[in-house]
N, C-alpha and C positions, 0 to 999 in steps of 0.2 A: 864279627859275631856279637850279638847283643849282650849276652851274658853267659857266665858259667855259674851254675848253682850246684852246690853240694849239700844234700839234705837227706838225713836218715832218721826214720822213726823206729828206734830199736831200744832194747832194754839196757839198763846200767850194768857195767862190769866193774867189779871191785879190783883194786890193785894194792900192792904194798910198796911203799917208798922206803928204800934202803938208804937211810942217811940220818943224821942228827937233825930232826925237823925243827928243833928249838933254835938252831943256829940261824943267824941272820946272813943270808947270802943274796946277792943280786947278780944273776947271770945275764949278760948281754948277748942276745942271739940275733945276728943279722938275718934279714929275710929278703927275698926277691919277690917281685909282684908281676911277673910276666903276663899273667892272665887276669890281673886285677885281684889276685888272691895273695895271701900271706904264706909264702913257701919257705919252710925252715929245715935245717939239718937235724936229723934224729938218728941215733945209732941202734941197730938191732944186733945183739951178739957180736959186737965189734965191727959191724959193716954199716957204713954211713948211708942213709937214705935221705930223700927229700920229701917232706910231707906238707900238705896244705893245712894250716892252722885254722880249724873250722868250728866255730862256736855253734853252728847249725847242725853239727853231727853229734849224735848222742854216744856213739862208739867209734873207736879207732879202726880204720880199714886200710888194708894193704892190698896191692894188686897182685899179679900172677906170681911174683917172686915168693910170696907167702907160702904157696903150696909146695915150692921147691925147698925152701930154707927152714920152715918152721914145722912143728909137729901138730898134726890135726887132732882135734878132740872129737867126741861123739856129739857135741852140741851144735845146733844150727838155729837160724832164725830167718823169718821172712822179712826182708827189708823193703820198705816202701820208699821209692824215690820221688823226687819233686815233680816228675811227670805222671805220678799216680800209679806207675807200674810197680809190681812186686817181684822181688828176686830172692831165692833161697840162698843164703850165705852160711858158710861153716866157720866156726871158731878154731883158731890155732893158738897154741901156747907161744907167747911172745919171747920167752927166754928172758934175757936181760936187755932192757931198754935204757939207753943213756940219753937224757934230755938236759942239755946244759951240764951242770955239775951233779944232777940228780940221777940216781940209779933206781929203776923201776922194775919190780919183780912181781910174779904171780898175776900177770896180766894176760888177757886173751885178745887177739886181733882177729877181726873178720877178714875174709878173703873175697875180693871182687876180681872180675876179669879185667884185663888191660883194655884201654880205649885209645883211639887215635889222638884225641886232644891231650890227654895226660902223658901218654908216651912221648908225644912230640916235644913236650916241655919238661921232660925228665921228672915228672911227679910220680913218686912211688906209693903214695897213699895219703890218707886223711887223718889228721890228729884230732880226735874228738874230745868232748868234755868229760868223758870217763877218766881221762888223764889230766886235762887242763884245769878242772875244777879244784884240784889239790894245791894250786898255786895262785898267787896274785900276779897280774900282768900289766905292764905298761906297754902299749902299742904306739910307737912313734911312726906315723905314716910319712912324715917328712924325711927323717933320717933312715927309715926302713930298718928299724931295730925293735926287737921284743926284749923287755927286761922282765925276767922271771924272779919272783921273790917268795918268801914263805907266806902262807895264807893269813897270817896275823900281822904282817909287816906292811907299813904304809910309808912310802918315800915322802920326803918333805914337800915335794912339788904338789902333792895331792891337796895340801892346804890352799893352794892358789887355783885349784881346778873347780869345776862346776858340776854339781850332782844332777843326774838324771833320775827319773822315776823308773826304777829297775827292779826286776825280780827274777830269781833263778829257782824254778820249781819243776819237779819231774824231769830234771836234766835239760830244761829248755830255758835259755836266757831271754828275757823279754824286756823291751823298752816301751813304756806307755807314753803316748802323746795325746794331749787334749785338743780336740777340734770341734768347734761349734757346740761346746758343752758335753761332748761325748769322748770317752777315751778310746783310742785305737791301740791295740796290742800288736807290736812289731817284734818278730823274732830278731834278736841280734845275731846276724849271720855273716861272720867273717869269711865264710865259704862262698859268698856271692859278691859280685861286683856291683850290681844294681839293686834298687829297692822296689818293693811291690806292695800293693794293697789288693787283696782279694775282693772282687766286686760282689761276690755272693755273700761275703761276711759283712762288708761295709758298703752301704749305698750312699755314694757321694752325690747327693741330690743337687748340689750347687756346682757340679763339675764344669758346666758350660761357662761359668764366670772366671775360670782359671785358665792361664796359658796352657795349651795342650797341643799334642800332635799324635797322630795314629800311625803305628808301625806294624807291618808284617815282619816277624822276626823269628828267632829260635834260640834254644840253649841246649847245653849238654849236661846230663846228669852224671852221677857217680859211676854208672855203668858205661858211660860214653854214648848213651842213646841221645840222638838229636830229636828234640821235640819242637815242632813249629808253634808259634804263638801269635796272637793278634791282640795287641794291647794299645791303650791310649796312655801316652806318657803325659803326666800332669805335674805342673809346678804348683805345689800346695801353698796356701797362705801360711802365715806364722802360726806354728803350733807350740804349745808349752809342755815341757817335760821337767817338772820340778823347777830347778833354777836355770834351765836352758831354753832358749827360743830357737826353734828350728823351722826351716822352710825346705823340706825335702822334695826332690823330683822323684816321682814314683811311677811305675807301670801299673795301670789300673786294669786288671784282667783276671785270669783264672789261676794265677800262681799264688802261693802262700804269702801272707802278709809278713814282710821282713824288711830289715834295714841292711843294705850292703855297704861295701867299703867306699863307694864313691862319695857318700855323705861325709866321710871323715877325711877327705882329701887334705893333706898337709897338717892335720890335727894330731893330737895325742889323746889316747884313751887310757884310763886306769880302770881295771876290772878286777873285782874280787867276787867270784861266783859264790864262794862259801859264805859270804856276808851280804849277798844281795846288793852289791854296790857297783855303780858305774859312774865315772867322772870323765869330763872332757875338758880340753884346754881352753876352749872359747865358749863364751856365754851365748853367742849368737852364731848360728850356722845356717848357711844356705847352699844348696846344691849349685854347682857351676858346671853344667853339662855341655860338652862339645861332642858333636857326632857327625856322621856322614848320612846322607839321605838314602844311600844304597851301598851294600857290600855283599860279598859272595863267599862261597865255601866250595871245596872240592868234594864231590859226592860221586862214587862209582867211577872215578877217573875223569869226571867232567867238572868244570867250574860252573856253578849255578848260583843265581841270586838267592841269598838267604834273608837279607834285611833290606826292607824298602819302606820309605815313608809315603803314606797315602797323600796325594795332592802335590808331591814334589815334581820337579822337572822330569825325572826319570819315569815317575808314575804317569804323568801326562803324555809321555811318549808311548805309553802302552806296555812298559816293562813291568813284569810281575815276578813274584817269588817263584823260583824254580826255572826261570828262563836261563838258557845256556849262554855262557860267556866264552867267546873265542880267545880274547886276550885281555890282559890288564897291563896298562902302560907299555904296550908293545910286546909283552912276554906271554908265553903260553905255559900252562901248568897241567899236570896230571896227578901230582903227589899232594896229598892232604897237608902234610907237615910243611913242605917247602912253600906252598902257597899261603898257608896260614901265617907263617912267620914273616913272609914278605909283606903281606897285607897289614899285619900288625905293626911292622917297622915303619911303613908309610904313614900309618895313623899316628904313631908315636912322634914322628917328625912333622906331622901336620901337612903332609904333601897330598896332592890331589890324586884321584883315581880316574884313569881314562879307560872306560869299558868299551869293548867292541863285542856286539852280540851276534849270535848265530844268524839271526834274521837280517843282519846288516845295520841295525841301529848302532849309534855311537853316542857316548855321553861322557862328559867330564864332571866328576863330583868333588866338591870342596868340603873340607872340614869346617864346621861353623858352630857358633853358639846356638844351642837349642832354644833357649829362652833368653831374651834380652833383659838385663836388669833395668827397671824403671829409673 
């Protein structure tokens, strides 16, 4: 699957941090990134949960367990997801939240229904900026750790890091990059794996001069809804963001303009939302994307093509999005989670996919570099 995007347009919720906030603490929190996300432990009323650390979410959201374990309030809100759909969600009293050494009270959590993709990977919810803006964060994508510190504390390593043009306004963290004399505003979205530029907001008139490939693909939103997409993936030229030069690979289509985790591969970020500051460990950053020209998903008990590159060998054989797959590497599947984990493990190991289709077509797909470095 091309991407997982967690994106909420909702109002700010106040919280109380029960601790001596003047004390200097540095909590090291390990994370896993099964879905290309930052998934961290967080405790609600003594029960540990696994939440996606999502700077693209304005409020914290929990899945079906919230309705069973927390007390519902009279307040609700219509949440707009990244596929432009709107869902009414209710607020629940969070009780006592434990995040690292910090105890958080007087907080409200939104309730969303379960979805196959998050249930499969044991993700219980989304940690939004309503909570994370009250701390400073070091995100080490290489060591897979978060370091949480007070909002006015800066570790010594920040002196050796490089500042980006960054702003946190209306609970939305934004990175600005200059391209051809014009600034592009990217949402800093740790709830997304990939990066995007919305073609309605930014007309890349020189797109034909960049390395590019066109994909039929799809993504899951916070409600677990699968939305099909049609994007041109583009390797952008060098862009400047204050003291950092970046060459991101982006999907140029109808999704919101954002920077996902792939851009920071093996890098370290330091983020202070309360002080509008973002630093990165390297002064020069370029996307290094590897991908398959074709991949699939289980839908209604059948394996079907979800992701396919226009002009690829599979495409030229007449294979299209939605075509039914009989087997992958000789195995058959009917369960979403089993198939998803199997396919992701093959991708992690860089192994090939051998697809056999219902109409008798057969093809082997290799993982390869999307754009070759000059």
